[in-house]
Structures are given as C-alpha cells and as structure tokens.
C-alpha positions as CSV (number, residue, x, y, z in Angstrom):
1,X,70.6,-83.3,-42.3
2,X,70.0,-84.9,-45.6
3,X,70.0,-88.3,-44.2
4,X,67.2,-87.4,-41.7
5,X,65.0,-85.7,-44.4
6,X,65.4,-88.9,-46.6
7,X,64.6,-91.1,-43.6
8,X,61.4,-89.1,-42.9
9,X,60.3,-89.4,-46.4
10,X,60.7,-93.0,-46.6
11,X,58.8,-93.6,-43.2
12,X,56.3,-91.2,-44.5
13,X,55.6,-93.2,-47.8
14,X,56.2,-96.7,-46.5
15,X,54.6,-96.9,-43.0
16,X,51.1,-98.3,-43.4
17,X,48.2,-96.4,-41.9
18,X,46.2,-99.2,-40.5
19,X,46.5,-99.3,-36.6
20,X,43.9,-98.9,-34.1
21,X,44.5,-96.2,-31.5
22,X,44.0,-96.5,-27.8
23,X,40.4,-95.0,-27.6
24,X,39.2,-97.3,-30.1
25,X,40.9,-100.6,-29.3
26,X,40.4,-100.6,-25.5
27,X,37.7,-101.9,-23.6
28,X,35.8,-100.3,-20.9
29,X,37.8,-102.0,-18.1
30,X,41.2,-100.4,-19.8
31,X,39.5,-97.2,-18.5
32,X,38.5,-98.2,-15.2
33,X,40.0,-96.4,-12.1
34,X,42.6,-97.9,-9.9
35,X,40.0,-99.1,-7.2
36,X,36.8,-100.4,-8.6
37,X,33.8,-102.0,-6.8
38,X,35.3,-105.4,-7.6
39,X,38.7,-104.8,-6.4
40,X,37.5,-103.1,-3.1
41,X,35.3,-106.2,-2.5
42,X,38.4,-108.3,-3.1
43,X,40.4,-106.4,-0.4
44,X,37.8,-106.1,2.0
45,X,37.4,-110.1,1.8
46,X,41.1,-110.9,2.3
47,X,40.9,-108.2,5.5
48,X,37.9,-110.1,7.0
49,X,39.0,-113.7,6.5
50,X,42.8,-114.1,6.1
51,X,44.3,-110.7,7.5
52,X,45.7,-110.5,11.2
53,X,45.0,-107.2,13.1
54,X,48.3,-105.3,12.0
55,X,47.7,-106.7,8.5
56,X,44.2,-104.9,8.7
57,X,45.4,-101.8,10.0
58,X,48.1,-101.7,7.2
59,X,45.3,-102.1,4.7
60,X,43.3,-99.6,6.1
61,X,46.4,-97.3,5.4
62,X,46.9,-98.1,2.0
63,X,42.9,-98.1,1.3
64,X,43.0,-94.6,2.6
65,X,45.6,-93.4,0.2
66,X,43.8,-95.3,-2.5
67,X,40.6,-93.5,-1.9
68,X,42.2,-90.0,-2.1
69,X,42.4,-89.7,-5.9
70,X,40.6,-91.4,-8.8
71,X,43.7,-92.5,-10.4
72,X,44.5,-94.3,-13.9
73,X,46.1,-97.7,-13.3
74,X,49.3,-98.7,-14.7
75,X,47.8,-100.4,-17.5
76,X,45.7,-97.5,-18.4
77,X,48.5,-95.3,-18.6
78,X,51.2,-97.5,-20.3
79,X,49.3,-99.9,-22.2
80,X,46.0,-98.0,-22.7
81,X,44.4,-94.5,-23.0
82,X,46.1,-92.3,-20.4
83,X,43.5,-89.5,-20.9
84,X,40.1,-91.3,-20.0
85,X,39.9,-90.4,-16.2
86,X,41.3,-86.9,-16.5
87,X,38.1,-85.6,-17.9
88,X,34.4,-85.7,-16.9
89,X,33.2,-87.3,-20.1
90,X,36.1,-89.6,-22.1
91,X,36.8,-87.0,-24.8
92,X,37.3,-87.8,-28.5
93,X,40.9,-88.5,-29.3
94,X,42.9,-87.3,-32.4
95,X,45.6,-89.6,-33.3
96,X,44.8,-91.5,-30.1
97,X,46.5,-88.7,-28.2
98,X,45.2,-85.3,-27.9
99,X,41.4,-84.5,-27.2
100,X,39.9,-83.1,-30.1
101,X,39.3,-79.6,-28.4
102,X,42.8,-79.2,-27.7
103,X,44.0,-79.8,-31.0
104,X,41.5,-77.4,-32.6
105,X,41.8,-74.6,-29.9
106,X,45.5,-74.8,-29.2
107,X,47.7,-76.8,-31.6
108,X,46.1,-76.0,-34.8
109,X,46.0,-72.0,-34.4
110,X,49.7,-72.1,-33.2
111,X,50.8,-74.3,-36.1
112,X,48.7,-72.2,-38.7
113,X,50.3,-69.0,-37.4
114,X,53.9,-70.2,-38.2
115,X,53.1,-72.1,-41.3
116,X,51.3,-68.9,-42.6
117,X,54.6,-67.4,-42.9
118,X,56.0,-70.2,-44.9
119,X,55.9,-68.2,-48.3
120,X,57.6,-65.3,-46.8
121,X,60.3,-67.4,-45.1
122,X,60.9,-69.3,-48.4
123,X,61.2,-65.7,-50.4
124,X,63.7,-64.8,-47.9
125,X,65.6,-67.9,-48.0
126,X,65.8,-67.7,-51.9
127,X,67.0,-64.2,-51.7
128,X,69.8,-64.8,-49.1
129,X,70.8,-67.9,-51.1
130,X,70.9,-65.9,-54.4
131,X,73.0,-63.1,-52.8
132,X,75.6,-66.1,-51.5
133,X,75.8,-67.5,-54.7
134,X,76.3,-64.1,-56.4
135,X,79.6,-63.6,-54.2
136,X,80.8,-67.5,-54.3
137,X,83.2,-69.3,-56.8
138,X,81.6,-70.8,-59.5
139,X,83.0,-74.4,-58.7
140,X,80.6,-75.2,-56.0
141,X,77.3,-73.4,-56.9
142,X,75.9,-76.1,-58.4
143,X,76.1,-78.5,-55.7
144,X,74.9,-75.8,-53.1
145,X,72.0,-75.0,-55.5
146,X,70.8,-78.7,-55.9
147,X,71.2,-78.9,-51.7
148,X,69.2,-75.9,-51.5
149,X,66.4,-76.7,-54.0
150,X,66.3,-80.2,-52.1
151,X,65.6,-78.3,-48.6
152,X,62.8,-76.3,-50.4
153,X,61.1,-79.5,-51.7
154,X,61.5,-81.3,-48.5
155,X,60.3,-78.2,-46.6
156,X,57.1,-78.1,-48.7
157,X,56.3,-81.7,-48.5
158,X,57.0,-81.6,-44.5
159,X,54.4,-78.4,-44.3
160,X,51.8,-80.2,-46.6
161,X,52.0,-83.7,-45.1
162,X,52.8,-82.4,-41.3
163,X,49.7,-84.0,-39.9
164,X,49.9,-87.4,-42.0
165,X,53.7,-87.8,-40.8
166,X,52.7,-87.0,-37.1
167,X,49.8,-89.4,-37.4
168,X,52.3,-92.2,-38.6
169,X,54.9,-91.3,-35.7
170,X,52.1,-91.9,-33.0
171,X,51.0,-95.0,-34.9
172,X,54.3,-96.4,-34.6
173,X,54.2,-95.7,-31.2
174,X,50.7,-97.3,-30.5
175,X,52.0,-100.4,-32.3
176,X,54.9,-100.8,-30.3
177,X,52.7,-100.6,-27.1
178,X,49.8,-103.0,-28.5
179,X,52.5,-105.5,-29.4
180,X,53.7,-105.8,-25.8
181,X,50.4,-105.9,-24.4
182,X,49.5,-108.7,-26.6
183,X,52.3,-110.4,-25.5
184,X,51.5,-110.1,-21.7
185,X,48.1,-111.0,-22.4
186,X,49.2,-114.4,-24.3
187,X,51.5,-115.0,-21.1
188,X,48.3,-115.3,-19.2
189,X,49.1,-112.0,-17.2
190,X,46.0,-110.2,-15.9
191,X,46.4,-106.4,-16.8
192,X,42.7,-105.2,-15.6
193,X,43.3,-105.5,-11.6
194,X,44.2,-102.9,-9.2
195,X,47.8,-104.0,-9.1
196,X,49.5,-105.6,-11.7
197,X,52.6,-106.4,-9.9
198,X,51.3,-108.1,-6.8
199,X,50.1,-111.5,-6.6
200,X,47.3,-112.1,-8.8
201,X,46.1,-115.3,-7.5
202,X,47.5,-115.6,-3.7
203,X,47.0,-112.2,-1.9
204,X,49.1,-111.8,1.0
205,X,50.6,-109.4,3.4
206,X,53.6,-108.6,1.5
207,X,51.6,-107.5,-1.4
208,X,50.3,-104.5,0.7
209,X,53.8,-103.1,0.4
210,X,54.0,-103.9,-3.3
211,X,50.4,-102.2,-3.7
212,X,51.4,-99.2,-1.9
213,X,54.5,-98.8,-3.9
214,X,52.7,-99.4,-7.2
215,X,50.1,-96.7,-6.1
216,X,52.7,-94.0,-5.4
217,X,54.2,-94.9,-8.7
218,X,50.7,-94.6,-10.3
219,X,50.4,-91.3,-8.9
220,X,53.4,-90.1,-10.1
221,X,53.1,-91.2,-13.7
222,X,49.7,-89.8,-13.9
223,X,51.5,-86.4,-13.2
224,X,54.4,-87.2,-15.6
225,X,51.8,-88.4,-18.6
226,X,49.9,-85.0,-17.9
227,X,53.2,-83.3,-18.3
228,X,53.9,-85.4,-21.5
229,X,50.6,-84.1,-22.9
230,X,51.5,-80.6,-22.1
231,X,55.1,-80.9,-23.8
232,X,53.4,-82.7,-26.9
233,X,50.9,-79.8,-27.4
234,X,53.7,-77.4,-27.4
235,X,56.0,-79.5,-29.7
236,X,53.3,-79.9,-32.0
237,X,52.2,-76.4,-32.2
238,X,55.8,-75.6,-32.9
239,X,55.9,-77.9,-35.6
240,X,55.5,-75.4,-38.4
241,X,58.3,-73.3,-37.0
242,X,60.7,-76.3,-36.9
243,X,60.0,-77.0,-40.4
244,X,60.8,-73.6,-41.5
245,X,63.8,-73.6,-39.9
246,X,64.9,-76.0,-42.6
247,X,65.1,-73.2,-45.0
248,X,68.1,-71.6,-43.3
249,X,71.4,-73.4,-43.1
250,X,72.1,-71.8,-39.7
251,X,68.9,-72.7,-38.1
252,X,68.6,-76.4,-39.6
253,X,69.8,-77.9,-36.2
254,X,66.5,-76.6,-34.7
255,X,64.5,-79.1,-36.7
256,X,66.7,-82.0,-35.4
257,X,66.3,-80.9,-31.7
258,X,62.6,-80.4,-32.1
259,X,62.5,-83.8,-33.9
260,X,64.1,-85.7,-31.0
261,X,62.2,-83.9,-28.3
262,X,58.8,-84.9,-30.1
263,X,59.6,-88.4,-30.5
264,X,61.0,-88.5,-27.0
265,X,57.5,-87.2,-25.6
266,X,55.6,-89.9,-27.9
267,X,57.9,-92.9,-27.5
268,X,58.3,-92.5,-23.7
269,X,55.1,-94.6,-23.6
270,X,56.9,-97.5,-25.7
271,X,59.8,-97.4,-23.6
272,X,57.6,-97.8,-20.5
273,X,55.6,-100.4,-22.0
274,X,58.7,-102.3,-22.8
275,X,60.1,-102.0,-19.4
276,X,56.8,-103.0,-17.8
277,X,56.6,-105.9,-20.2
278,X,60.1,-107.2,-18.7
279,X,58.8,-106.6,-15.1
280,X,55.7,-108.4,-15.4
281,X,57.3,-111.2,-17.2
282,X,60.1,-111.5,-14.3
283,X,57.4,-111.2,-11.8
284,X,55.4,-114.1,-13.2
285,X,58.5,-116.4,-12.6
286,X,59.5,-115.5,-9.1
287,X,57.8,-117.0,-6.2
288,X,58.1,-117.1,-2.4
289,X,58.6,-114.8,0.3
290,X,61.8,-113.1,-1.2
291,X,59.7,-112.1,-4.4
292,X,58.4,-109.1,-2.6
293,X,62.1,-108.0,-2.5
294,X,62.7,-108.5,-6.4
295,X,59.3,-106.7,-7.1
296,X,60.2,-103.8,-4.9
297,X,63.5,-103.5,-6.6
298,X,62.2,-103.7,-10.3
299,X,59.7,-100.9,-9.3
300,X,62.2,-98.8,-7.6
301,X,64.3,-99.2,-11.0
302,X,61.5,-98.3,-13.4
303,X,62.1,-94.5,-13.6
304,X,65.7,-94.2,-13.5
305,X,66.2,-97.1,-15.9
306,X,63.4,-95.8,-18.5
307,X,64.9,-92.4,-18.3
308,X,68.4,-94.1,-19.1
309,X,67.5,-96.0,-22.0
310,X,65.8,-92.8,-23.6
311,X,68.8,-90.9,-23.1
312,X,70.9,-93.6,-24.8
313,X,68.6,-93.3,-28.0
314,X,68.9,-89.7,-27.8
315,X,65.1,-89.0,-26.7
316,X,66.1,-86.9,-23.8
317,X,62.8,-85.1,-23.6
318,X,60.9,-88.2,-22.6
319,X,63.2,-88.3,-19.6
320,X,62.9,-84.6,-18.9
321,X,59.1,-85.2,-18.0
322,X,60.3,-87.9,-15.1
323,X,63.2,-85.7,-13.8
324,X,60.9,-82.7,-13.6
325,X,58.5,-85.0,-11.5
326,X,61.2,-86.2,-9.6
327,X,62.6,-82.8,-8.7
328,X,59.4,-81.8,-7.6
329,X,59.1,-84.8,-5.0
330,X,62.5,-84.1,-3.7
331,X,61.6,-80.4,-3.4
332,X,58.4,-81.3,-1.4
333,X,60.7,-83.6,0.5
334,X,63.3,-81.0,1.5
335,X,60.5,-78.5,2.4
336,X,58.8,-81.0,5.0
337,X,62.5,-81.9,6.4
338,X,63.3,-78.2,6.5
339,X,59.9,-77.6,8.4
340,X,60.3,-80.3,10.8
341,X,63.9,-79.2,11.8
342,X,62.6,-75.4,12.1
343,X,59.9,-76.9,14.4
344,X,62.2,-78.6,16.8
345,X,64.8,-75.8,16.8
346,X,62.7,-72.8,17.1
347,X,62.0,-71.6,20.9
348,X,58.9,-72.6,22.3
349,X,56.5,-69.6,22.8
350,X,56.0,-68.7,26.2
351,X,52.4,-70.0,27.5
352,X,50.3,-67.2,28.4
353,X,48.6,-67.3,32.1
354,X,45.8,-69.5,31.5
355,X,45.2,-70.7,35.1
356,X,41.7,-69.0,35.0
357,X,40.5,-70.6,31.7
358,X,39.0,-74.0,31.6
359,X,40.3,-75.1,28.0
360,X,40.4,-79.0,28.0
361,X,39.9,-81.9,30.6
362,X,40.3,-85.2,31.0
363,X,38.1,-85.8,28.1
364,X,40.6,-84.9,25.9
365,X,43.3,-86.9,27.7
366,X,41.3,-89.9,27.3
367,X,40.6,-89.6,23.8
368,X,44.5,-89.0,23.0
369,X,45.3,-91.7,25.3
370,X,48.1,-89.7,26.8
371,X,48.2,-91.4,29.9
372,X,47.9,-95.1,28.9
373,X,51.2,-96.8,28.6
374,X,49.5,-99.7,26.6
375,X,47.7,-97.3,23.9
376,X,51.1,-95.1,23.4
377,X,53.0,-98.2,22.8
378,X,50.5,-99.7,20.6
379,X,50.3,-96.4,18.6
380,X,53.9,-96.1,18.4
381,X,54.3,-99.7,17.2
382,X,51.8,-98.9,14.4
383,X,53.6,-95.6,13.5
384,X,56.8,-97.4,13.0
385,X,55.0,-100.2,10.9
386,X,53.5,-97.3,8.8
387,X,56.9,-95.7,8.5
388,X,58.5,-98.8,7.4
389,X,55.6,-99.7,4.7
390,X,55.4,-96.1,3.6
391,X,59.3,-95.7,3.3
392,X,59.5,-99.2,1.2
393,X,56.8,-98.0,-1.2
394,X,58.2,-94.4,-1.5
395,X,61.7,-95.9,-2.7
396,X,60.1,-95.9,-6.0
397,X,60.3,-92.2,-6.3
398,X,64.0,-91.9,-5.1
399,X,65.3,-90.4,-1.8
400,X,62.5,-88.0,-1.5
401,X,60.0,-90.4,-2.0
402,X,61.4,-92.6,1.0
403,X,61.1,-89.3,3.2
404,X,57.6,-88.4,2.2
405,X,56.6,-92.2,2.3
406,X,57.6,-92.8,5.7
407,X,56.1,-89.5,7.0
408,X,52.9,-90.2,5.0
409,X,53.0,-93.9,6.3
410,X,53.7,-92.9,9.9
411,X,51.1,-90.2,10.2
412,X,48.5,-92.3,8.3
413,X,49.0,-95.5,10.4
414,X,48.8,-93.5,13.9
415,X,45.6,-91.7,12.4
416,X,43.8,-94.9,11.7
417,X,44.2,-96.1,15.2
418,X,43.5,-92.6,16.8
419,X,40.2,-91.9,15.0
420,X,38.1,-94.7,16.1
421,X,39.6,-93.8,19.8
422,X,38.5,-90.5,19.4
423,X,35.0,-91.0,18.1
424,X,34.4,-93.8,20.8
425,X,35.9,-91.7,23.6
426,X,33.8,-88.5,22.7
427,X,30.5,-90.6,22.4
428,X,31.5,-92.2,25.6
429,X,31.9,-88.7,27.3
430,X,29.0,-87.2,25.9
431,X,26.6,-90.0,27.1
432,X,28.3,-89.8,30.5
433,X,27.6,-85.9,30.5
434,X,24.2,-86.4,29.9
435,X,23.5,-89.1,32.1
436,X,25.2,-86.9,34.9
437,X,22.6,-84.1,33.9
438,X,19.9,-86.3,33.9
439,X,20.6,-87.4,37.4
440,X,20.9,-84.1,38.8
441,X,17.6,-82.8,36.7
442,X,17.9,-81.1,33.6
443,X,16.0,-78.1,34.7
444,X,18.4,-77.8,37.7
445,X,21.5,-77.8,35.5
446,X,19.8,-75.3,33.0
447,X,18.9,-73.0,35.9
448,X,22.1,-72.6,37.3
449,X,24.8,-70.6,35.4
450,X,27.8,-72.8,36.6
451,X,26.2,-76.0,35.9
452,X,24.9,-75.1,32.6
453,X,28.1,-73.7,31.2
454,X,30.0,-76.9,32.6
455,X,27.3,-79.1,30.8
456,X,27.9,-77.5,27.4
457,X,31.3,-77.2,27.9
458,X,31.7,-81.0,28.3
459,X,29.3,-81.8,25.4
460,X,31.4,-79.5,23.3
461,X,34.5,-81.1,24.4
462,X,33.2,-84.4,23.9
463,X,32.3,-83.3,20.2
464,X,35.4,-81.7,19.7
465,X,37.8,-84.8,20.5
466,X,36.0,-86.7,17.5
467,X,37.5,-83.9,15.1
468,X,40.8,-84.0,17.1
469,X,40.2,-80.7,18.8
470,X,38.9,-80.9,22.4
471,X,40.1,-77.1,23.1
472,X,38.0,-75.9,20.3
473,X,35.1,-78.0,21.2
474,X,34.9,-76.7,24.6
475,X,35.0,-73.3,23.4
476,X,32.0,-73.8,21.1
477,X,29.9,-75.5,23.9
478,X,30.7,-72.4,26.2
479,X,29.8,-70.4,23.4
480,X,26.3,-72.3,22.9
481,X,25.6,-72.3,26.8
482,X,25.0,-68.7,26.7
483,X,26.9,-68.2,29.6
484,X,30.3,-66.1,29.3
485,X,32.8,-65.9,32.0
486,X,32.0,-62.2,32.4
487,X,28.3,-63.1,32.9
488,X,29.3,-65.9,35.3
489,X,31.5,-63.8,37.4
490,X,29.2,-60.7,37.6
491,X,25.8,-62.1,37.4
492,X,23.5,-62.2,40.6
493,X,21.6,-65.1,39.0
494,X,21.8,-68.5,40.2
495,X,25.1,-69.9,40.2
496,X,26.5,-66.4,39.6
497,X,29.5,-64.8,41.7
498,X,27.6,-61.4,41.8
499,X,30.9,-59.6,40.9
500,X,32.5,-61.0,44.2
501,X,36.3,-60.3,44.5
502,X,39.0,-61.8,47.1
503,X,38.7,-58.5,49.0
504,X,34.9,-58.5,49.2
505,X,35.2,-62.2,50.4
506,X,38.2,-61.5,53.0
507,X,36.1,-58.2,54.2
508,X,32.8,-60.7,55.0
509,X,35.0,-63.9,56.2
510,X,38.3,-62.7,57.6
511,X,39.2,-65.7,59.3
512,X,38.1,-68.1,56.8
513,X,40.5,-70.8,55.4
514,X,40.8,-70.8,51.6
515,X,42.0,-73.6,49.2
516,X,43.1,-73.7,45.7
517,X,42.0,-77.3,44.3
518,X,42.7,-78.7,40.8
519,X,41.2,-81.9,39.6
520,X,41.3,-83.3,35.8
521,X,38.0,-81.4,35.3
522,X,39.1,-78.2,36.4
523,X,40.6,-75.9,39.3
524,X,39.0,-73.2,41.4
525,X,39.3,-71.3,44.6
526,X,37.3,-72.7,47.8
527,X,36.5,-71.6,51.1
528,X,36.0,-73.9,54.2
529,X,32.4,-73.3,55.0
530,X,31.9,-75.5,58.4
531,X,33.9,-78.2,57.0
532,X,32.5,-78.1,53.6
533,X,34.6,-76.7,50.8
534,X,32.5,-74.1,49.0
535,X,33.7,-72.9,45.5
536,X,34.2,-69.2,45.4
537,X,35.5,-68.7,41.7
538,X,34.7,-70.1,38.2
539,X,36.3,-73.1,37.0
540,X,40.1,-72.8,35.5
541,X,42.7,-74.6,34.0
542,X,42.6,-78.6,34.8
543,X,45.2,-81.2,34.9
544,X,44.3,-84.0,32.8
545,X,47.2,-86.0,34.3
546,X,45.7,-86.3,37.7
547,X,43.6,-89.6,38.3
548,X,40.1,-89.9,39.1
549,X,39.7,-88.7,42.7
550,X,43.0,-87.2,43.0
551,X,42.7,-83.4,44.1
552,X,45.9,-81.1,43.9
553,X,45.5,-78.7,46.9
554,X,47.3,-75.6,48.2
555,X,46.3,-73.6,51.5
556,X,45.8,-70.0,51.9
557,X,44.4,-67.8,54.5
558,X,43.5,-63.9,54.6
559,X,46.1,-61.5,55.8
560,X,45.3,-59.8,59.0
561,X,46.0,-55.9,59.7
562,X,46.9,-54.6,63.2
563,X,49.4,-56.3,65.7
564,X,50.0,-59.8,64.4
565,X,52.5,-62.1,66.5
566,X,55.7,-63.2,64.7
567,X,57.8,-66.3,65.1
568,X,59.9,-64.8,67.7
569,X,56.9,-64.3,69.8
570,X,56.8,-60.6,69.7
571,X,54.2,-58.6,68.0
572,X,54.4,-56.2,64.8
573,X,52.0,-53.8,63.2
574,X,51.1,-55.2,59.8
575,X,49.3,-53.1,57.1
576,X,48.1,-53.2,53.7
577,X,45.3,-55.1,51.7
578,X,43.6,-58.2,52.7
579,X,45.1,-60.4,50.4
580,X,45.8,-64.0,50.4
581,X,49.0,-65.7,52.3
582,X,49.9,-69.2,51.3
583,X,50.4,-71.6,54.0
584,X,51.3,-74.6,52.3
585,X,52.9,-76.2,49.4
586,X,51.1,-78.2,46.6
587,X,50.0,-81.5,47.8
588,X,47.8,-84.2,46.7
589,X,44.9,-86.0,48.4
590,X,43.7,-89.1,46.8
591,X,40.3,-91.1,46.8
592,X,41.2,-93.0,50.0
593,X,42.3,-89.5,51.9
594,X,45.9,-90.2,52.0
595,X,48.1,-86.9,51.4
596,X,51.5,-86.6,50.0
597,X,53.6,-83.7,48.7
598,X,53.5,-82.8,44.8
599,X,56.7,-81.5,43.7
600,X,55.5,-81.4,40.0
601,X,54.0,-77.8,40.8
602,X,55.6,-74.7,42.2
603,X,53.1,-73.2,44.8
604,X,54.5,-69.8,44.3
605,X,53.5,-69.7,40.5
606,X,49.9,-70.0,41.3
607,X,48.0,-66.9,41.4
608,X,44.5,-66.9,42.8
609,X,43.7,-63.6,41.2
610,X,43.6,-65.2,37.7
611,X,40.2,-66.6,38.6
612,X,38.9,-63.1,39.2
613,X,40.3,-61.2,36.3
614,X,37.0,-61.2,34.5
615,X,35.2,-59.2,36.8
616,X,38.0,-56.5,36.4
617,X,36.0,-53.2,35.9
618,X,37.1,-51.0,33.2
619,X,38.5,-53.9,30.9
620,X,36.7,-56.2,28.3
621,X,38.3,-59.3,28.7
622,X,36.0,-61.4,26.6
623,X,37.1,-63.6,23.8
624,X,35.1,-64.8,20.8
625,X,33.5,-67.6,22.9
626,X,32.3,-65.1,25.6
627,X,31.0,-62.7,22.9
628,X,28.9,-65.3,21.3
629,X,27.8,-66.5,24.4
630,X,26.4,-63.0,25.4
631,X,25.1,-62.9,21.8
632,X,23.2,-66.1,22.5
633,X,21.9,-65.0,25.7
634,X,20.9,-61.4,24.8
635,X,22.8,-60.2,27.8
636,X,23.7,-56.6,28.3
637,X,27.2,-55.1,29.0
638,X,28.1,-56.5,32.1
639,X,30.1,-54.4,34.8
640,X,33.6,-55.4,33.8
641,X,33.4,-54.2,30.2
642,X,34.5,-50.9,28.9
C-alpha cells in the first residue's frame, strides 16, 4: 500500500499538465457521423458505375443498417471525442471526458457527500489507533505510529488534490491516444473515412463485408463507451469514499480496487487505440483478395484481445464494459433462437371458417411472388447471400453476433428485394382496378353495392401490399366503401341480396342447378339461369394459387321432398328441409374450357351456408370493418343485428 501511495505522489508532482484534450484538439471531421454526405456520395458512385446487381443489393443492405443510427465512427470513439454525437449540442467537456453538467450535477455532489465526513472519519481513525497503541507492546509502537501518520498525511493530500490527480490520469490516457493517432497520420492512413479498415483507395465488393463488420463493431463500441462513461461517473463520485478508506487498516484494500477500476475505465481507450493502430498498420501492408480475410480476423480479435490485455495489466473494469455488452448480445441471440424454435414447434392454430369472408386475392399473391419460381429462387439466393454477409460481419461480436448478423442479413436482403416488388405490384393493381371501373362506368360501379365493395376492396388490398399487408388493406377498403357484409346481404338496393337465404332460393327455384365457384379473385354460390351463371351470394374466400381463367367448381342441386326414385329403381318418401345436395367432386375448368378433377380440395368441407351467415337474424356478425362501413354509410341496423 505504501508503494502505491508513493507512486501516486510521484505521478502527482512530476507529470506535466500541458496536454490538450479531445474536445480542444479535434477537428470538426473527427466529430462527424459515420455516414456523411461525402461518404454516401462515394458509395453511390461505386454502386452506379462499378457494382454488379448482386453487389448493389448488398450495398443497399449495408446502407439500410447505416441509416438506422447516427453513430460515432471508430476514429471518433477511439482517437477522438466519443461524446460529440450523443448530445444535441456538443457539450463542454471537463478533463476531456465528462460533460460539464454531469460533473456538476452528479459527480461533485456525491464526492462532496463523502469528503464532508473526512474530519469525522479521521477523528474516529485516530481514536481507534490510540486504543490499539495503549494495549500494544512498546517495541513496535513507533513504527506503527509513523505508518499511520503517513497515511493521514497522504489521505489529506489526496482529498485536497483529488481533481488535479484525476486530471493528470486522464491527461496520460489522452497523451497515449494522441501519440498513436499521430503515428497513423504520419503513416498516411486516413482516419476520417466512414470505414478505416476497408480499402481506402480501391473500393471493391469484399469491402462491403468489412464495412458491415466495422459498422456492427462501431455500434457495439458506442454502447461500450456509454457504459464506460457511466462507470467513470460512479467511480469518480465514489473517489472520496475510496480515499477515506485509507484511514482504516481493514479497508485500505478498497482504495486499491477502486484505483484499478478507475484506471481500467479510463485507459480502456488507450488499449483500444494501441490495438487499432496495430490493426491499421497491418491492414496497410496486406493486399489482394485474401486481405479481406485478414481484416475480418483482426476485427474479430479486437474485443477479446483488448479485454485480455486489460486483464493482464490488472485493469479488469475496462474489460467489464465489453463483457457486459457481449453478454447482452448473446442474450438477445438466445432469445431470438428460442423464439424461432418455439414458433416452429408450437402447434398451428386451427383456422376458423373463413370461406364466406374475402380476405386476400391474387393481388397479394402477385406482390409476394409466391407462385413465381424464378422470383422465389432469386429471393432465396439473396437471402442466403445476406445471411452469409451478416454472419461474417456479426462474427466481430462473437457467436451471438454471428446468429444475429445472419438473421438480420437474411431478412434485410429479402426485404430489399420484396419492398420494390410490393410497391410496383400494388401500383399496377390499383391502376388496373381503376381502369376496369372506368370501363364499366364509375357511376355504375358506385351505384351497385357488390361492385362498390369489390372496387374499394381491390384498391385497399393494392395499397396494403405496398406496406406488406394485403389483408389489412382489403379490410380498410371494405370499410371505406360504406358497404358492410350485412348491408350487402340484407339490403334491397341495387346489388344487394335482400336477405335471401338458400331456403328461399330453393322455394322459388326448386329445379335450379347450383354451383360453387372459386377463382383467384374470390368465391361465391351461383345459380344456372338459362345457361348463364348468376351469383346468388356475396364473394368469399379466394384461392390465389389459381391461374387467371381457372375456375374451381362443385355442382349442387336442391333436395326434393315427396316420393323420389333411388338407385335401385324403387321410390321412397323423402322429408326434411330443401337444402343442397352435392352432385360432384371439386373440378377445374380452365380458360380453354377443358375440365379436370381437382384433388387439392375436399368437396365435403365446403359449406355453402358460410356465404349466408351474415343474414342470420338475432346475431350481430359484424367485424370492425363492417361497423366502420355502416358508420360511413349512416346505415340503420340491419335485420340480422341483435
């Protein structure tokens, strides 16, 4: 302990106070965000002039992550002022480390609270020592007395000169950082770019991986340096308590622990500066395609090696901030992996009967590209490419970073392809819908309940796919049409079904042939009216997998009452309601008129009653879209409502 105090005193009096701190010495470029306009223009130039299609998508992926946060660069964090982008206005720094407000409002009050008890603690320490001296042998009293007096004097000096000592320690850290920054600048290495590890003269595709890896490392180090600031605030505030602990022999080890933790937090920046200097000097020497591997390995080793060095020299608290951050990354990665496992193993929720509800059509399927083998293959290839790039870049954050990087890269790459398709397909579908309405006459479309609901539904789904949810868009469109399912079913207006049920249709047309027909735009019940199929129900669920011109059909007829011939040629009396009797299995008729069986659909599961449930008396079957549609139309409660 005595050697430590003597070393502090020598450092206190001999170390010169003539250094310049980060805020005073850095240029405006050192405080620039990672992606300045100049950097963006450089990337765009490469993408337009030299990049291939796959490289362009990869750059778009990396740019999407760059634009998420306004990050400090590695240069700013390690060789400059890591605080300049964390505040709206660059704060005035004290000792080049603390914003002035943090010192005045947090550190000073905590420090003053403990140092205010110094006289009381000194008095108690003298009293305890006097009692020990009174009951101790006379031989060793003189030596022990001198040691205690030495500690009392040293404690007083540390209390009085605490802030000067802190300033000198922080000055030493900044002198180390400045020295290595100057070394790099003299070597001709540009520290002001958005990537200080990637090629600075000859930009190529391999640098995209390095840039993404550096961005992830920078994002992580921003968090680490924020945590470092918090630790330094706490340790500096507890400095008074650590000094007072020197007054008592049983607590003097606390001071050594505090000093190690404080120096670890401060000199973490120096360790990072030394390692990054070595990395950049090595990177400046390697060339060729294999250099990307060397650069990536050096970035991967940044966190573990810097933490190991700090542990070697006894500055463990500097590595503590990194360890906490990596534990957070691993925890997030574990949560993502567990969530994925639970989602894959969780039993699928049974789908409710939605046959009578039109939710999405071929509009959504076209936007997603689900039935295009070429698109699906291209999207899978881009997803795997993004996964590899993300995994390689995420490796700088350990195993958890690999998992998160792969997941983010895969999803990001596929989204970059899907979003433009969604927008283009949505616009095309909306234009087609408007053209069809114009051909039929807008007045006619708006004057027919069926046509109006279909028109707004198609427009809503077209808008919805642009945002990735055609179902939600169709519901909004139906709501804005002012035509709810209940109004359509029960209204006697043009296009309404006047509350007609299958029983009423059977009573009026007992010999009629009935068919269920489904297309990629919807499904409904139809009646043969002199060779023409007449729709007798609202539109229900579509099958987007059906091609244009394909119709999935199931034939029905109304059951008869009275004496009916059976297969054996005899007659039997049949009673009961006049319901539907299925006379065929599901089959497909294509645009050329050819017919073939469709084994994909079990005809027995099709319930025609589903299309008429919205006309049930004594039950309110409206959803939110229906309620909003009725509100817009100012419609009274229909007969099906409670």
